[in-house]
DSSP file (Angstrom, degrees, kcal/mol; ACC not computed):
  #  RESIDUE AA STRUCTURE BP1 BP2  ACC     N-H-->O    O-->H-N    N-H-->O    O-->H-N    TCO  KAPPA ALPHA  PHI   PSI    X-CA   Y-CA   Z-CA
    1    1 A M              0   0    0      0, 0.0    66,-0.5     0, 0.0     2,-0.3   0.000 360.0 360.0 360.0 132.2   32.5  -66.2   78.9
    2    2 A A  E     -A   66   0A   0     64,-0.1     2,-0.3    62,-0.0    64,-0.2  -0.670 360.0-167.2 -96.4 147.2   28.8  -66.9   78.7
    3    3 A Y  E     -A   65   0A   0     62,-2.8    62,-2.7    -2,-0.3     2,-0.3  -0.895   5.9-149.8-127.0 157.0   26.8  -69.2   81.1
    4    4 A D  E     -A   64   0A   0     -2,-0.3     2,-0.3    60,-0.2    60,-0.2  -0.948  11.7-179.7-126.3 148.9   23.3  -70.7   80.8
    5    5 A L  E     -A   63   0A   0     58,-1.7    58,-2.8    -2,-0.3     2,-0.4  -0.988  12.0-152.8-143.5 149.1   20.7  -71.6   83.4
    6    6 A T  E     +A   62   0A   0     -2,-0.3    26,-0.3    56,-0.2     2,-0.3  -0.974  37.5 110.3-123.7 133.3   17.3  -73.1   83.1
    7    7 A G  E     -A   61   0A   0     54,-2.1    54,-2.9    -2,-0.4     2,-0.4  -0.957  61.9 -66.8-174.3-172.0   14.4  -72.6   85.5
    8    8 A K  E     -AB  60  30A   0     22,-1.9    22,-3.2    -2,-0.3     2,-0.3  -0.811  46.9-113.5-101.7 139.2   11.0  -71.1   86.1
    9    9 A I  E     + B   0  29A   0     50,-2.7    49,-3.2    -2,-0.4    20,-0.2  -0.535  34.0 174.4 -69.7 126.4   10.6  -67.3   86.4
   10   10 A K  E     +     0   0A   0     18,-3.2     2,-0.3     1,-0.4    -1,-0.2   0.786  65.7   4.1 -96.1 -39.1    9.5  -66.4   90.0
   11   11 A L  E     - B   0  28A   0     17,-1.3    17,-2.6    45,-0.1     2,-0.4  -0.998  48.9-164.6-153.5 138.8    9.5  -62.6   89.6
   12   12 A I  E     - B   0  27A   0     -2,-0.3    15,-0.2    15,-0.2     2,-0.1  -0.978  24.1-149.8-125.5 117.6   10.1  -59.9   87.0
   13   13 A Q        -     0   0    0     13,-2.9     3,-0.1    -2,-0.4    -2,-0.0  -0.391  23.8 -98.0 -82.8 161.8   10.7  -56.5   88.5
   14   14 A D        -     0   0    0      1,-0.1    12,-0.3    -2,-0.1    -1,-0.1  -0.430  50.7 -91.9 -70.6 152.1    9.7  -53.2   86.9
   15   15 A P        -     0   0    0      0, 0.0     2,-0.5     0, 0.0    10,-0.2  -0.344  36.8-149.6 -63.4 147.2   12.5  -51.3   85.0
   16   16 A K  E     -C   24   0A   0      8,-3.2     8,-2.4    -3,-0.1     2,-0.5  -0.987   9.4-167.9-120.3 126.5   14.5  -48.8   87.0
   17   17 A T  E     -C   23   0A   0     -2,-0.5     6,-0.2     6,-0.2     2,-0.1  -0.967  10.8-150.4-116.0 127.4   16.0  -45.8   85.3
   18   18 A F    >   -     0   0    0      4,-2.8     3,-2.5    -2,-0.5    93,-0.0  -0.464  32.1-101.3 -91.9 164.4   18.6  -43.7   87.1
   19   19 A D  T 3  S+     0   0    0      1,-0.3    92,-0.1    -2,-0.1    -1,-0.1   0.793 121.5  61.9 -55.1 -30.1   19.2  -39.9   86.7
   20   20 A S  T 3  S-     0   0    0     90,-0.4    -1,-0.3     2,-0.1     3,-0.1   0.603 120.5-107.9 -73.4 -10.3   22.3  -40.8   84.6
   21   21 A G  S <  S+     0   0    0     -3,-2.5     2,-0.3     1,-0.4    -2,-0.1   0.338  73.6 141.2  97.6  -6.2   20.0  -42.5   82.0
   22   22 A F        -     0   0    0     88,-0.4    -4,-2.8    -5,-0.1     2,-0.4  -0.547  33.0-164.3 -71.2 131.0   21.2  -46.0   83.0
   23   23 A T  E     +C   17   0A   0     -2,-0.3    23,-2.8    -6,-0.2     2,-0.3  -0.952  12.8 169.5-121.8 138.5   18.3  -48.5   83.0
   24   24 A K  E     -CD  16  45A   0     -8,-2.4    -8,-3.2    -2,-0.4     2,-0.3  -0.979  13.1-168.8-143.0 158.5   18.2  -52.0   84.5
   25   25 A R  E     - D   0  44A   0     19,-2.4    19,-2.8    -2,-0.3     2,-0.3  -0.988  12.5-152.5-146.3 137.7   15.5  -54.6   85.2
   26   26 A E  E     - D   0  43A   0    -12,-0.3   -13,-2.9    -2,-0.3     2,-0.3  -0.825   9.3-173.8-116.1 151.7   15.9  -57.7   87.3
   27   27 A M  E     -BD  12  42A   0     15,-2.5    15,-2.9    -2,-0.3     2,-0.5  -0.970  17.4-138.0-136.6 154.7   14.2  -61.1   87.3
   28   28 A V  E     -BD  11  41A   0    -17,-2.6   -18,-3.2    -2,-0.3   -17,-1.3  -0.965  16.3-167.5-115.1 128.3   14.4  -64.1   89.6
   29   29 A V  E     -BD   9  40A   0     11,-2.7    11,-3.0    -2,-0.5     2,-0.6  -0.964  15.2-140.0-116.1 128.7   14.6  -67.6   88.2
   30   30 A V  E     -BD   8  39A   0    -22,-3.2   -22,-1.9    -2,-0.5     2,-0.5  -0.797  19.4-166.7 -90.7 121.6   14.1  -70.7   90.4
   31   31 A V  E     - D   0  38A   0      7,-3.2     7,-3.0    -2,-0.6     2,-0.4  -0.933  21.7-125.2-111.8 125.6   16.6  -73.4   89.5
   32   32 A E        +     0   0    0     -2,-0.5     2,-0.2   -26,-0.3     3,-0.1  -0.556  35.0 170.6 -70.2 125.5   16.0  -76.9   90.9
   33   33 A D    >   -     0   0    0     -2,-0.4     3,-1.2     1,-0.3     2,-0.2  -0.618  55.4 -78.1-138.9  74.3   19.2  -78.0   92.7
   34   34 A G  T 3  S-     0   0    0      1,-0.2    -1,-0.3    -2,-0.2     0, 0.0  -0.484 106.1 -11.0  69.8-133.5   18.5  -81.2   94.6
   35   35 A K  T 3  S+     0   0    0     -2,-0.2    -1,-0.2     1,-0.2    -3,-0.0   0.757 134.6  52.4 -72.9 -26.2   16.6  -80.8   97.8
   36   36 A Y  S <  S-     0   0    0     -3,-1.2    -1,-0.2    -4,-0.0     0, 0.0  -0.894  78.0-144.8-120.6 102.6   16.9  -77.0   97.9
   37   37 A P        -     0   0    0      0, 0.0     2,-0.4     0, 0.0    -5,-0.2  -0.317  19.3-131.9 -61.5 146.9   15.8  -74.9   94.9
   38   38 A Q  E     -D   31   0A   0     -7,-3.0    -7,-3.2     2,-0.0     2,-0.8  -0.868   4.7-146.7-105.9 134.7   18.0  -71.9   94.2
   39   39 A E  E     -D   30   0A   0     -2,-0.4     2,-0.5    -9,-0.2    -9,-0.2  -0.882  22.1-165.0-101.4 107.6   16.5  -68.4   93.5
   40   40 A I  E     -D   29   0A   0    -11,-3.0   -11,-2.7    -2,-0.8     2,-0.5  -0.826   9.3-148.3-103.1 122.6   18.9  -66.7   91.1
   41   41 A N  E     -D   28   0A   0     -2,-0.5     2,-0.4   -13,-0.2    39,-0.4  -0.772  18.1-177.3 -89.7 128.5   18.7  -63.0   90.5
   42   42 A I  E     -D   27   0A   0    -15,-2.9   -15,-2.5    -2,-0.5     2,-0.3  -0.991  10.6-151.1-127.5 133.5   19.7  -61.9   87.0
   43   43 A E  E     -De  26  81A   0     37,-2.8    39,-2.6    -2,-0.4     2,-0.4  -0.794   3.6-159.7-106.6 150.0   19.8  -58.3   85.8
   44   44 A F  E     -D   25   0A   0    -19,-2.8   -19,-2.4    -2,-0.3     2,-0.3  -0.987  15.8-159.2-124.1 135.1   19.3  -56.9   82.3
   45   45 A V  E >   -D   24   0A   0     37,-0.4     3,-2.1    -2,-0.4   -21,-0.2  -0.856  44.4 -26.6-123.2 153.6   20.6  -53.5   81.4
   46   46 A Q  G >  S+     0   0    0    -23,-2.8     3,-1.5    -2,-0.3     4,-0.3  -0.228 130.9   4.1  51.5-121.5   20.0  -50.8   78.8
   47   47 A D  G >  S+     0   0    0      1,-0.3     3,-0.7     2,-0.2    -1,-0.3   0.685 124.8  67.8 -70.2 -16.8   18.6  -52.3   75.6
   48   48 A K  G X  S+     0   0    0     -3,-2.1     3,-1.5     1,-0.2     4,-0.3   0.625  78.3  82.3 -77.3 -12.6   18.4  -55.8   77.1
   49   49 A V  G X  S+     0   0    0     -3,-1.5     3,-1.6     1,-0.3    -1,-0.2   0.861  82.6  62.8 -56.8 -36.7   15.6  -54.7   79.5
   50   50 A A  G X  S+     0   0    0     -3,-0.7     3,-1.5    -4,-0.3     4,-0.3   0.677  82.4  78.8 -66.3 -17.9   13.1  -55.2   76.7
   51   51 A L  G <  S+     0   0    0     -3,-1.5     3,-0.4     1,-0.3    -1,-0.3   0.762  91.4  53.9 -61.4 -23.3   13.9  -58.9   76.6
   52   52 A L  G X  S+     0   0    0     -3,-1.6     3,-1.3    -4,-0.3    -1,-0.3   0.545  82.3  91.2 -88.1  -7.4   11.7  -59.4   79.7
   53   53 A D  T <  S+     0   0    0     -3,-1.5    -1,-0.2     1,-0.3    -2,-0.1   0.811  89.9  41.5 -61.3 -33.9    8.6  -57.7   78.2
   54   54 A T  T 3  S+     0   0    0     -3,-0.4    -1,-0.3    -4,-0.3     2,-0.2   0.403 100.6  90.8 -96.8   3.2    7.0  -60.8   76.7
   55   55 A L    <   -     0   0    0     -3,-1.3   -43,-0.0    -4,-0.1    -3,-0.0  -0.549  51.7-169.7 -99.9 163.5    7.7  -63.1   79.7
   56   56 A R    >   -     0   0    0     -2,-0.2     3,-1.6   -45,-0.0   -47,-0.3  -0.978  35.6 -81.8-146.6 157.4    5.7  -63.9   82.8
   57   57 A P  T 3  S+     0   0    0      0, 0.0   -47,-0.2     0, 0.0     3,-0.1  -0.298 112.9  34.1 -58.2 143.8    6.1  -65.6   86.2
   58   58 A G  T 3  S+     0   0    0    -49,-3.2     2,-0.2     1,-0.3   -48,-0.1   0.174  87.1 124.7  94.8 -15.8    5.8  -69.4   86.0
   59   59 A Q    <   -     0   0    0     -3,-1.6   -50,-2.7   -50,-0.1     2,-0.4  -0.554  61.1-127.9 -78.4 139.3    7.3  -69.6   82.5
   60   60 A E  E     +A    8   0A   0    -52,-0.2    28,-3.2    -2,-0.2    29,-0.8  -0.762  38.9 169.1 -88.5 132.0   10.3  -71.9   82.1
   61   61 A V  E     -AF   7  87A   0    -54,-2.9   -54,-2.1    -2,-0.4     2,-0.5  -0.934  36.3-135.9-139.2 157.8   13.2  -70.2   80.4
   62   62 A T  E     -AF   6  86A   0     24,-2.5    24,-2.4    -2,-0.3     2,-0.5  -0.992  28.0-162.0-112.8 124.6   16.9  -70.7   79.6
   63   63 A V  E     -AF   5  85A   0    -58,-2.8   -58,-1.7    -2,-0.5     2,-0.5  -0.907   8.1-154.3-111.1 130.9   18.9  -67.5   80.3
   64   64 A T  E     +AF   4  84A   0     20,-2.6    19,-2.5    -2,-0.5    20,-1.3  -0.903  30.2 160.9-102.3 132.0   22.3  -66.8   78.9
   65   65 A F  E     -AF   3  82A   0    -62,-2.7   -62,-2.8    -2,-0.5     2,-0.3  -0.934  34.9-130.0-147.5 164.5   24.3  -64.4   81.0
   66   66 A D  E     -AF   2  81A   0     15,-2.1    15,-3.0    -2,-0.3     2,-0.6  -0.878  26.4-123.3-113.0 150.6   27.8  -63.1   81.9
   67   67 A I  E     - F   0  80A   0    -66,-0.5     2,-0.4    -2,-0.3    13,-0.2  -0.856  29.5-168.3 -94.1 126.8   29.3  -62.9   85.3
   68   68 A R  E     - F   0  79A   0     11,-3.0    11,-2.8    -2,-0.6     2,-0.3  -0.954   6.0-178.0-118.2 134.2   30.4  -59.3   86.1
   69   69 A G  E     + F   0  78A   0     -2,-0.4     2,-0.3     9,-0.2     9,-0.2  -0.967   8.4 158.9-131.1 148.0   32.5  -58.4   89.1
   70   70 A R  E     - F   0  77A   0      7,-2.1     7,-2.7    -2,-0.3     2,-0.4  -0.987  35.1-114.8-160.7 164.2   33.7  -55.0   90.4
   71   71 A E  E     + F   0  76A   0     -2,-0.3     2,-0.3     5,-0.2     5,-0.2  -0.871  27.4 178.2-105.0 138.7   35.0  -53.1   93.3
   72   72 A Y  E >  S- F   0  75A   0      3,-3.1     3,-1.6    -2,-0.4    -2,-0.0  -0.926  71.5 -20.8-143.8 115.7   33.1  -50.2   94.8
   73   73 A N  T 3  S-     0   0    0     -2,-0.3     3,-0.1     1,-0.3    -1,-0.0   0.878 127.8 -49.0  53.1  43.6   34.3  -48.3   97.9
   74   74 A G  T 3  S+     0   0    0      1,-0.3     2,-0.3     0, 0.0    -1,-0.3   0.490 119.7 104.7  79.8   2.8   36.5  -51.2   99.0
   75   75 A R  E <   - F   0  72A   0     -3,-1.6    -3,-3.1     2,-0.0     2,-0.4  -0.859  62.8-134.9-115.3 153.5   33.8  -53.8   98.6
   76   76 A Y  E     - F   0  71A   0     -2,-0.3     2,-0.3    -5,-0.2    -5,-0.2  -0.897  20.9-174.1-113.7 137.3   33.5  -56.4   95.9
   77   77 A F  E     - F   0  70A   0     -7,-2.7    -7,-2.1    -2,-0.4     2,-0.4  -0.945  10.1-157.3-130.7 147.3   30.3  -57.3   94.1
   78   78 A N  E     - F   0  69A   0     -2,-0.3     2,-0.3    -9,-0.2    -9,-0.2  -0.953  11.2-175.3-121.7 145.0   29.2  -59.8   91.5
   79   79 A N  E     - F   0  68A   0    -11,-2.8   -11,-3.0    -2,-0.4     2,-0.7  -0.980  24.7-135.8-135.2 148.8   26.2  -59.6   89.2
   80   80 A L  E     - F   0  67A   0    -39,-0.4   -37,-2.8    -2,-0.3     2,-0.7  -0.941  26.1-162.8-101.7 114.6   24.7  -62.0   86.7
   81   81 A Q  E     -eF  43  66A   0    -15,-3.0   -15,-2.1    -2,-0.7   -37,-0.2  -0.864   6.5-149.9-108.8 107.1   24.0  -59.9   83.6
   82   82 A G  E     + F   0  65A   0    -39,-2.6   -37,-0.4    -2,-0.7   -17,-0.3  -0.387  27.5 163.7 -76.6 149.4   21.6  -61.5   81.2
   83   83 A W  E     +     0   0A   0    -19,-2.5     2,-0.3     1,-0.4    15,-0.3   0.354  64.6  37.4-143.1  -0.1   21.7  -60.9   77.4
   84   84 A K  E     - F   0  64A   0    -20,-1.3   -20,-2.6    13,-0.1     2,-0.4  -0.966  55.1-174.3-154.4 139.3   19.6  -63.7   75.9
   85   85 A I  E     - F   0  63A   0     11,-0.8     2,-0.5    -2,-0.3   -22,-0.2  -0.999   3.1-171.0-135.5 133.2   16.4  -65.5   77.0
   86   86 A V  E     - F   0  62A   0    -24,-2.4   -24,-2.5    -2,-0.4     2,-0.3  -0.987  20.6-137.8-122.8 120.6   14.7  -68.5   75.3
   87   87 A A  E     - F   0  61A   0     -2,-0.5   -26,-0.3   -26,-0.2     8,-0.1  -0.607   7.0-158.4 -77.2 133.6   11.3  -69.5   76.6
   88   88 A M        +     0   0    0    -28,-3.2   -27,-0.2    -2,-0.3    -1,-0.1   0.777  67.7  82.7 -83.1 -28.4   10.9  -73.3   76.9
   89   89 A E  S    S-     0   0    0    -29,-0.8     2,-1.4     1,-0.1    -2,-0.1  -0.383  89.9-112.8 -75.6 154.1    7.1  -73.4   76.7
   90   90 A N        +     0   0    0     -2,-0.1     2,-0.2     4,-0.0    -1,-0.1  -0.728  54.4 174.3 -85.3  91.9    5.2  -73.3   73.4
   91   91 A E        -     0   0    0     -2,-1.4     4,-0.1     2,-0.3    -4,-0.0  -0.594  45.2-126.5-102.2 159.0    3.7  -69.8   73.9
   92   92 A S  S    S+     0   0    0     -2,-0.2    -1,-0.1     2,-0.1    -2,-0.0   0.776  98.0  68.7 -73.3 -26.1    1.7  -67.6   71.6
   93   93 A S  S    S-     0   0    0    -39,-0.1    -2,-0.3     1,-0.1     3,-0.1  -0.739  97.4-107.0 -92.0 144.9    4.2  -64.8   72.2
   94   94 A P        -     0   0    0      0, 0.0     2,-0.1     0, 0.0    -2,-0.1  -0.286  36.7 -99.9 -68.9 153.4    7.7  -65.3   70.7
   95   95 A A        -     0   0    0     -8,-0.1     2,-0.5    -4,-0.1    -9,-0.1  -0.435  37.4-112.1 -69.1 145.2   10.6  -66.0   73.0
   96   96 A A        +     0   0    0    -45,-0.2   -11,-0.8    -2,-0.1     2,-0.3  -0.697  52.1 157.6 -81.5 125.2   12.8  -63.0   73.8
   97   97 A E        +     0   0    0     -2,-0.5     2,-0.3   -13,-0.2   -13,-0.1  -0.984  12.0 159.3-152.8 136.2   16.1  -63.5   72.2
   98   98 A D        +     0   0    0     -2,-0.3   -47,-0.0   -15,-0.3    -2,-0.0  -0.853  14.0 152.2-161.2 122.7   18.9  -61.2   71.1
   99   99 A Q        +     0   0    0     -2,-0.3    -1,-0.1   -15,-0.1   -15,-0.1   0.322  54.6  97.8-123.7   2.4   22.6  -61.8   70.4
  100  100 A S  S    S+     0   0    0      2,-0.1     2,-0.3     0, 0.0    -2,-0.0   0.759  77.4  47.7 -73.9 -27.5   23.2  -59.1   68.0
  101  101 A S  S    S-     0   0    0      1,-0.0     3,-0.1     3,-0.0    -3,-0.0  -0.805  84.9-104.1-118.8 158.0   24.8  -56.4   70.2
  102  102 A E        -     0   0    0     -2,-0.3    -2,-0.1     1,-0.1    -1,-0.0  -0.437  45.2-101.2 -71.9 146.4   27.5  -56.3   72.8
  103  103 A P        -     0   0    0      0, 0.0     2,-0.4     0, 0.0    -1,-0.1  -0.362  34.4-119.8 -66.6 151.0   26.4  -56.1   76.5
  104  104 A Y        -     0   0    0    -59,-0.2   -59,-0.1    -3,-0.1   -56,-0.0  -0.788  22.5-160.9 -93.2 131.8   26.6  -52.7   78.1
  105  105 A F        -     0   0    0     -2,-0.4     0, 0.0   -60,-0.0     0, 0.0  -0.953  17.5-131.6-116.9 115.4   28.9  -52.4   81.2
  106  106 A P        -     0   0    0      0, 0.0   -61,-0.0     0, 0.0     0, 0.0  -0.251  15.7-149.6 -65.5 150.6   28.2  -49.5   83.5
  107  107 A T    >   -     0   0    0      1,-0.0     3,-2.3     0, 0.0     4,-0.3  -0.716  35.0 -97.7-110.3 166.3   31.0  -47.3   84.6
  108  108 A P  G >  S+     0   0    0      0, 0.0     3,-1.4     0, 0.0    -1,-0.0   0.788 121.9  65.7 -56.0 -26.6   31.2  -45.4   87.9
  109  109 A E  G 3  S+     0   0    0      1,-0.3     0, 0.0   -89,-0.0     0, 0.0   0.693  88.3  69.2 -69.0 -17.2   30.0  -42.2   86.1
  110  110 A D  G <  S+     0   0    0     -3,-2.3   -90,-0.4   -89,-0.1   -88,-0.4   0.578  94.4  68.7 -74.7  -8.9   26.6  -44.0   85.5
  111  111 A F  S <  S-     0   0    0     -3,-1.4     2,-0.1    -4,-0.3     5,-0.0  -0.842  80.0-122.0-118.1 147.7   25.7  -43.9   89.2
  112  112 A E    >   -     0   0    0     -2,-0.3     3,-1.3     1,-0.1    -2,-0.0  -0.368  40.6-101.5 -73.4 163.9   24.9  -41.1   91.6
  113  113 A D  T 3  S+     0   0    0      1,-0.3    -1,-0.1    -2,-0.1    -2,-0.0   0.838 123.5  41.8 -59.2 -33.9   27.1  -40.7   94.7
  114  114 A D  T 3  S+     0   0    0      2,-0.1     2,-0.3     0, 0.0    -1,-0.3   0.431  94.1 102.3 -95.7   2.1   24.5  -42.4   96.9
  115  115 A D    <   -     0   0    0     -3,-1.3    -4,-0.1     2,-0.0   -97,-0.0  -0.649  64.7-142.0 -83.7 139.2   23.6  -45.2   94.4
  116  116 A I        -     0   0    0     -2,-0.3     2,-2.6     1,-0.0    -4,-0.1  -0.903  25.0-124.3 -96.0 128.4   25.0  -48.7   94.9
  117  117 A P              0   0    0      0, 0.0   -40,-0.0     0, 0.0    -6,-0.0  -0.265 360.0 360.0 -79.2  58.9   25.8  -50.0   91.4
  118  118 A F              0   0    0     -2,-2.6   -40,-0.0   -39,-0.0    -3,-0.0   0.337 360.0 360.0-158.4 360.0   23.8  -53.2   91.4
């Protein structure tokens, strides 16, 4: 099931590639929520990492994402995994958008023994 959120980009991190070849990149979007804005971290993995290349902090975007949950060493983790971005501003660079391929879901084999999978 897909979800959307709209807000301003606060931060776009550099891509991280692990020894296994797994690549991810995270961004933080500030969503106005009454008196206290929420800073929402969204990760993009594998081929979706490139969706962040044309974006910059301060830009208003709508991000489409899936919620992913898993167990790791007896603990449970949730991630918001983005797969589509539409820039709200009228920019000279095109909005990053892609719906054509299925999202990639890492398996335990994608991580080193000391890596936490998020």
